[in-house]
Structures are given as C-alpha cells and as structure tokens.
Z-matrix of the N, CA and C atoms (Angstrom, degrees):
N
C 1 1.446
C 2 1.527 1 109.44
N 3 1.317 2 115.82 1 131.24
C 4 1.461 3 121.32 2 -178.57
C 5 1.528 4 110.24 3 -75.55
N 6 1.336 5 115.55 4 136.41
C 7 1.463 6 120.00 5 178.13
C 8 1.529 7 109.46 6 -64.95
N 9 1.307 8 116.43 7 142.98
C 10 1.461 9 121.26 8 178.62
C 11 1.518 10 109.18 9 -82.15
N 12 1.323 11 115.70 10 140.29
C 13 1.460 12 121.40 11 -178.65
C 14 1.519 13 110.12 12 -130.53
N 15 1.321 14 115.11 13 169.10
C 16 1.459 15 121.13 14 173.19
C 17 1.527 16 107.95 15 -144.09
N 18 1.318 17 116.53 16 159.55
C 19 1.459 18 122.22 17 176.37
C 20 1.522 19 107.73 18 -95.47
N 21 1.312 20 115.87 19 101.32
C 22 1.460 21 122.58 20 -175.25
C 23 1.531 22 110.55 21 -91.67
N 24 1.349 23 116.80 22 127.42
C 25 1.471 24 121.10 23 174.07
C 26 1.525 25 107.81 24 -73.80
N 27 1.342 26 116.83 25 124.34
C 28 1.459 27 120.69 26 -174.71
C 29 1.525 28 113.48 27 -115.35
N 30 1.332 29 117.79 28 -22.42
C 31 1.459 30 121.32 29 179.25
C 32 1.522 31 108.30 30 -168.76
N 33 1.317 32 116.02 31 -178.98
C 34 1.463 33 120.97 32 175.95
C 35 1.530 34 109.37 33 -113.97
N 36 1.310 35 115.13 34 167.59
C 37 1.462 36 120.58 35 177.82
C 38 1.530 37 110.47 36 -56.77
N 39 1.330 38 117.32 37 -37.23
C 40 1.465 39 121.02 38 -179.42
C 41 1.527 40 113.11 39 -64.12
N 42 1.326 41 117.82 40 -20.64
C 43 1.466 42 121.43 41 179.00
C 44 1.526 43 112.71 42 -78.36
N 45 1.334 44 117.10 43 -20.30
C 46 1.462 45 121.42 44 -175.03
C 47 1.523 46 111.71 45 -75.07
N 48 1.330 47 114.53 46 150.34
C 49 1.463 48 122.35 47 176.95
C 50 1.525 49 106.58 48 -122.26
N 51 1.333 50 116.64 49 124.96
C 52 1.463 51 120.40 50 -177.38
C 53 1.525 52 111.84 51 -57.57
N 54 1.335 53 115.63 52 137.84
C 55 1.468 54 123.84 53 177.59
C 56 1.522 55 113.06 54 58.63
N 57 1.328 56 115.43 55 32.82
C 58 1.459 57 120.83 56 -176.88
C 59 1.518 58 109.58 57 -151.05
N 60 1.332 59 114.81 58 176.61
C 61 1.449 60 120.45 59 178.83
C 62 1.516 61 111.75 60 -120.57
N 63 1.322 62 115.07 61 158.67
C 64 1.464 63 121.58 62 171.53
C 65 1.529 64 107.22 63 -130.12
N 66 1.308 65 116.46 64 150.79
C 67 1.465 66 121.60 65 177.71
C 68 1.515 67 108.90 66 -95.22
N 69 1.334 68 115.70 67 135.59
C 70 1.464 69 121.87 68 176.80
C 71 1.522 70 108.28 69 -131.59
N 72 1.314 71 116.04 70 157.63
C 73 1.464 72 121.28 71 177.55
C 74 1.515 73 107.86 72 -104.09
N 75 1.338 74 116.91 73 135.00
C 76 1.461 75 121.92 74 177.57
C 77 1.519 76 109.23 75 -128.59
N 78 1.323 77 115.70 76 174.35
C 79 1.465 78 121.21 77 173.98
C 80 1.525 79 110.75 78 -59.74
N 81 1.343 80 116.45 79 -23.51
C 82 1.462 81 122.25 80 -178.42
C 83 1.532 82 112.16 81 -95.22
N 84 1.336 83 117.91 82 2.60
C 85 1.458 84 121.52 83 -179.57
C 86 1.516 85 111.93 84 108.77
N 87 1.345 86 117.11 85 -166.03
C 88 1.468 87 120.55 86 -175.70
C 89 1.528 88 111.89 87 -74.94
N 90 1.335 89 115.11 88 135.38
C 91 1.463 90 122.61 89 -178.57
C 92 1.527 91 108.31 90 -130.48
N 93 1.327 92 115.66 91 143.50
C 94 1.465 93 122.46 92 175.29
C 95 1.526 94 108.02 93 -101.60
N 96 1.339 95 116.43 94 124.02
C 97 1.462 96 122.14 95 178.83
C 98 1.527 97 107.49 96 -108.68
N 99 1.329 98 115.59 97 127.25
C 100 1.462 99 121.74 98 -177.44
C 101 1.520 100 110.23 99 -114.69
N 102 1.344 101 114.99 100 140.49
C 103 1.463 102 121.96 101 177.40
C 104 1.521 103 108.26 102 -120.38
N 105 1.330 104 115.70 103 111.64
C 106 1.465 105 122.23 104 179.71
C 107 1.527 106 107.69 105 -117.11
N 108 1.337 107 117.97 106 87.70
C 109 1.465 108 121.57 107 -169.46
C 110 1.527 109 115.47 108 -64.05
N 111 1.323 110 118.95 109 -18.10
C 112 1.461 111 120.54 110 -179.68
C 113 1.529 112 112.68 111 -93.55
N 114 1.339 113 117.27 112 12.48
C 115 1.474 114 122.63 113 178.90
C 116 1.523 115 109.43 114 -121.57
N 117 1.304 116 115.74 115 159.30
C 118 1.455 117 121.67 116 169.61
C 119 1.517 118 106.79 117 -128.28
N 120 1.312 119 120.31 118 120.71
C 121 1.472 120 125.01 119 -3.93
C 122 1.531 121 111.14 120 -69.46
N 123 1.316 122 115.19 121 160.96
C 124 1.464 123 120.91 122 -177.22
C 125 1.523 124 112.71 123 -97.91
N 126 1.333 125 117.72 124 -14.13
C 127 1.466 126 121.58 125 -177.36
C 128 1.527 127 110.82 126 -111.05
N 129 1.320 128 115.33 127 136.22
C 130 1.461 129 122.30 128 177.80
C 131 1.525 130 108.02 129 -137.94
N 132 1.320 131 116.70 130 150.91
C 133 1.463 132 120.64 131 177.12
C 134 1.529 133 108.87 132 -142.99
N 135 1.334 134 115.20 133 128.51
C 136 1.460 135 122.17 134 178.09
C 137 1.524 136 108.23 135 -135.46
N 138 1.313 137 116.07 136 166.14
C 139 1.462 138 119.98 137 174.25
C 140 1.523 139 109.18 138 -56.61
N 141 1.304 140 116.89 139 141.97
C 142 1.467 141 122.83 140 179.50
C 143 1.533 142 111.06 141 -80.57
N 144 1.334 143 117.60 142 -11.47
C 145 1.462 144 122.49 143 -173.89
C 146 1.524 145 111.50 144 -89.78
N 147 1.321 146 116.40 145 121.95
C 148 1.462 147 123.12 146 175.59
C 149 1.531 148 107.74 147 -71.91
N 150 1.345 149 118.72 148 119.34
C 151 1.466 150 119.80 149 -176.84
C 152 1.535 151 113.83 150 -68.20
N 153 1.310 152 118.18 151 -19.02
C 154 1.465 153 120.70 152 -179.22
C 155 1.525 154 112.36 153 -81.91
N 156 1.335 155 117.23 154 -31.54
C 157 1.464 156 119.96 155 -178.46
C 158 1.523 157 113.01 156 -111.22
N 159 1.332 158 117.10 157 -21.13
C 160 1.461 159 120.86 158 -174.95
C 161 1.521 160 112.71 159 79.15
N 162 1.326 161 117.57 160 4.60
C 163 1.471 162 121.97 161 -178.75
C 164 1.528 163 110.89 162 -91.78
N 165 1.323 164 115.61 163 147.56
C 166 1.465 165 121.57 164 177.56
C 167 1.531 166 108.90 165 -86.31
N 168 1.350 167 115.51 166 90.09
C 169 1.462 168 120.19 167 -172.97
C 170 1.528 169 114.71 168 -137.32
N 171 1.316 170 119.69 169 -8.78
C 172 1.458 171 119.66 170 -169.10
C 173 1.527 172 113.94 171 -63.27
N 174 1.323 173 119.23 172 -29.16
C 175 1.467 174 120.33 173 177.87
C 176 1.529 175 111.28 174 -63.21
N 177 1.335 176 117.27 175 -22.13
C 178 1.463 177 121.04 176 179.80
C 179 1.525 178 112.80 177 -90.84
N 180 1.338 179 117.07 178 2.36
C 181 1.457 180 120.83 179 -179.91
C 182 1.517 181 112.29 180 -73.59
N 183 1.322 182 115.19 181 166.35
C 184 1.461 183 122.05 182 178.80
C 185 1.523 184 108.74 183 -89.12
N 186 1.333 185 116.06 184 129.02
C 187 1.456 186 120.76 185 178.71
C 188 1.527 187 109.61 186 -85.99
N 189 1.311 188 115.07 187 155.19
C 190 1.454 189 119.99 188 178.59
C 191 1.508 190 110.99 189 -170.21
N 192 1.330 191 114.05 190 -162.90
C 193 1.451 192 122.01 191 -177.10
C 194 1.524 193 107.25 192 -140.92
N 195 1.316 194 116.82 193 125.60
C 196 1.463 195 121.19 194 175.55
C 197 1.526 196 107.16 195 -121.29
N 198 1.333 197 116.03 196 111.14
C 199 1.468 198 122.30 197 -178.89
C 200 1.525 199 112.38 198 52.29
N 201 1.325 200 116.54 199 41.97
C 202 1.462 201 121.60 200 178.36
C 203 1.515 202 115.05 201 85.66
N 204 1.324 203 117.96 202 -4.17
C 205 1.464 204 122.73 203 -178.76
C 206 1.532 205 109.20 204 -94.63
N 207 1.349 206 118.27 205 121.11
C 208 1.470 207 119.03 206 175.48
C 209 1.530 208 109.63 207 -69.51
N 210 1.331 209 116.25 208 130.60
C 211 1.462 210 120.66 209 -174.93
C 212 1.521 211 110.71 210 -136.43
N 213 1.331 212 113.52 211 164.28
C 214 1.459 213 121.71 212 167.06
C 215 1.524 214 106.51 213 -127.71
N 216 1.329 215 115.69 214 137.21
C 217 1.458 216 121.23 215 176.94
C 218 1.517 217 108.35 216 -95.68
N 219 1.317 218 116.80 217 126.60
C 220 1.460 219 120.29 218 178.15
C 221 1.528 220 109.29 219 -59.70
N 222 1.331 221 117.83 220 133.91
C 223 1.461 222 119.36 221 179.04
C 224 1.523 223 113.86 222 -70.15
N 225 1.335 224 118.29 223 -11.48
C 226 1.459 225 120.06 224 -178.36
C 227 1.520 226 112.66 225 -91.19
N 228 1.322 227 117.66 226 -63.59
C 229 1.463 228 120.67 227 -175.29
C 230 1.518 229 113.07 228 -110.51
N 231 1.331 230 116.88 229 2.71
C 232 1.472 231 124.08 230 172.38
C 233 1.527 232 115.71 231 71.88
N 234 1.335 233 119.11 232 12.23
C 235 1.457 234 118.98 233 174.38
C 236 1.530 235 108.53 234 -65.42
N 237 1.321 236 115.78 235 148.00
C 238 1.461 237 122.34 236 179.00
C 239 1.526 238 109.47 237 -100.63
N 240 1.323 239 115.74 238 131.11
C 241 1.462 240 121.85 239 177.46
C 242 1.519 241 109.38 240 -114.82
N 243 1.332 242 116.13 241 132.27
C 244 1.457 243 120.87 242 176.26
C 245 1.524 244 108.61 243 -65.50
N 246 1.323 245 115.85 244 131.79
C 247 1.460 246 119.41 245 176.71
C 248 1.527 247 111.30 246 -77.89
N 249 1.335 248 117.58 247 -16.14
C 250 1.466 249 120.84 248 178.27
C 251 1.517 250 112.34 249 -87.37
N 252 1.345 251 117.45 250 -40.93
C 253 1.464 252 120.68 251 -172.96
C 254 1.523 253 114.30 252 -113.37
N 255 1.343 254 117.15 253 -19.68
C 256 1.457 255 121.24 254 -177.32
C 257 1.517 256 114.29 255 84.43
N 258 1.331 257 118.60 256 -4.75
C 259 1.466 258 122.66 257 -177.74
C 260 1.525 259 110.32 258 -73.92
N 261 1.326 260 115.62 259 139.62
C 262 1.460 261 122.17 260 175.06
C 263 1.526 262 107.68 261 -77.53
N 264 1.332 263 117.59 262 126.57
C 265 1.454 264 121.17 263 -177.51
C 266 1.528 265 112.57 264 -70.35
N 267 1.309 266 118.21 265 -27.98
C 268 1.463 267 121.46 266 179.84
C 269 1.532 268 113.15 267 -86.37
N 270 1.336 269 117.29 268 -21.05
C 271 1.464 270 121.56 269 -177.50
C 272 1.524 271 107.87 270 -149.95
N 273 1.335 272 116.07 271 92.35
C 274 1.468 273 118.91 272 -173.21
C 275 1.520 274 114.44 273 -68.99
N 276 1.341 275 117.20 274 -0.94
C 277 1.466 276 118.91 275 173.04
C 278 1.527 277 110.97 276 -82.40
N 279 1.323 278 116.78 277 -12.18
C 280 1.478 279 121.72 278 178.47
C 281 1.524 280 108.77 279 -105.27
N 282 1.318 281 114.55 280 142.28
C 283 1.462 282 119.53 281 178.40
C 284 1.511 283 109.83 282 -155.71
N 285 1.320 284 115.20 283 161.78
C 286 1.458 285 121.81 284 173.52
C 287 1.526 286 107.62 285 -117.21
N 288 1.293 287 115.68 286 155.30
C 289 1.461 288 121.26 287 179.77
C 290 1.532 289 109.56 288 -68.73
N 291 1.323 290 115.80 289 140.20
C 292 1.460 291 122.88 290 177.54
C 293 1.522 292 108.26 291 -109.90
N 294 1.321 293 116.72 292 139.02
C 295 1.465 294 121.78 293 -179.31
C 296 1.521 295 110.47 294 -116.43
N 297 1.331 296 117.87 295 133.54
C 298 1.461 297 119.39 296 170.17
C 299 1.528 298 108.62 297 -61.95
N 300 1.331 299 116.14 298 138.56
C 301 1.465 300 121.67 299 -176.38
C 302 1.527 301 108.64 300 -134.56
N 303 1.329 302 116.23 301 143.70
C 304 1.461 303 119.82 302 177.29
C 305 1.516 304 110.66 303 -145.73
N 306 1.338 305 113.59 304 158.41
C 307 1.458 306 122.22 305 176.17
C 308 1.519 307 107.28 306 -99.06
N 309 1.339 308 116.78 307 123.91
C 310 1.460 309 123.63 308 -179.13
C 311 1.519 310 107.21 309 -124.93
N 312 1.339 311 116.91 310 93.15
C 313 1.464 312 120.15 311 -172.78
C 314 1.516 313 108.02 312 68.15
N 315 1.331 314 117.14 313 -119.57
C 316 1.467 315 119.66 314 175.49
C 317 1.531 316 111.73 315 -103.51
N 318 1.342 317 117.27 316 6.57
C 319 1.460 318 122.25 317 -179.49
C 320 1.528 319 111.20 318 -95.40
N 321 1.333 320 116.08 319 139.05
C 322 1.459 321 121.92 320 170.79
C 323 1.525 322 106.14 321 -97.26
N 324 1.333 323 115.68 322 126.03
C 325 1.464 324 120.93 323 -178.26
C 326 1.524 325 110.04 324 -119.91
N 327 1.344 326 114.61 325 141.67
C 328 1.454 327 121.89 326 176.38
C 329 1.519 328 109.05 327 -117.37
N 330 1.331 329 116.05 328 143.34
C 331 1.463 330 119.80 329 174.00
C 332 1.524 331 107.43 330 -86.88
N 333 1.326 332 115.39 331 114.15
C 334 1.463 333 121.33 332 -177.18
C 335 1.525 334 109.55 333 -127.29
N 336 1.335 335 116.82 334 154.63
C 337 1.474 336 119.25 335 176.00
C 338 1.523 337 110.22 336 -61.88
N 339 1.322 338 115.72 337 143.73
C 340 1.455 339 119.70 338 174.59
C 341 1.518 340 109.56 339 -65.54
N 342 1.299 341 115.86 340 145.05
C 343 1.480 342 120.30 341 176.64
C 344 1.526 343 108.58 342 -61.70
N 345 1.296 344 115.89 343 148.03
C 346 1.473 345 122.22 344 -177.92
C 347 1.540 346 110.92 345 -53.48
N 348 1.329 347 117.57 346 -45.30
C 349 1.467 348 120.90 347 -178.54
C 350 1.527 349 110.61 348 -65.63
N 351 1.340 350 117.07 349 -38.85
C 352 1.450 351 120.74 350 -178.88
C 353 1.533 352 110.91 351 -67.89
N 354 1.334 353 117.60 352 -38.07
C 355 1.454 354 119.71 353 -179.19
C 356 1.523 355 112.37 354 -71.81
N 357 1.331 356 117.72 355 -29.46
C 358 1.469 357 121.61 356 176.87
C 359 1.520 358 109.59 357 -69.80
N 360 1.346 359 116.95 358 -38.98
C 361 1.462 360 120.90 359 -178.07
C 362 1.529 361 112.38 360 -73.42
N 363 1.338 362 117.81 361 -21.54
C 364 1.468 363 121.05 362 -174.81
C 365 1.498 364 113.65 363 -74.73
C-alpha cells in the first residue's frame, strides 16, 4: 500500500535566498529548501539533518556543482550531498531524504507523508 502524502505549503518565494538554503518545518520534520536560480529546476528540497552528525544544519551548507550535479556541502564535516538524489558523493552508503518541491503561485510546496493522525481520520 502506497503511503498517503500531501503538498504542504512551507514558505513563500520571498523567503528564498538565491544560491542558498532555508530550513522549514514539515509534518515529516525539518527540511532544507534550496533555490538555485541559474538551474532548471531551480528548487530542491532535502532533509535538513546531516546523517553523519545528526545535527539539523544542511540548509546552512554551501551550494555548488560537482561534474554537473547540484550539491550542498555540509557545514560540519564538508560531505557533499546531491540535491537531486540525496546521495553523499564521498560515501554513497549515506543519503538524505529528497522531497518533491513545486512552486504554486508564490507558495513553495513540498510533498510530505500525511501525519499519522491525519491518515487515520481520512
């Protein structure tokens, strides 16, 4: 059975910072949303939690490009995570969750699992 999801509004376009990330809270926990205006797509969303330290820091990482792959470097141990797949480029056994993201008017929406209580009531 497929998990139920919803498109949760997490911020507005005005909240975004070019070539950087912001941290948002979702039903699924903390997420880092990145806006890279010179790429298509320009919006990416991954878990905000660094799997190596367990700290919520990835939105504060430096964005870049490694061999055409959009990445963010963790501000703690400097591992690079693909913004498309969530895989760590230095250790492919480590990864962060990736969230589908879309622009809806001026709202940024993420596809997140429905909360347990909400799915029971549905």
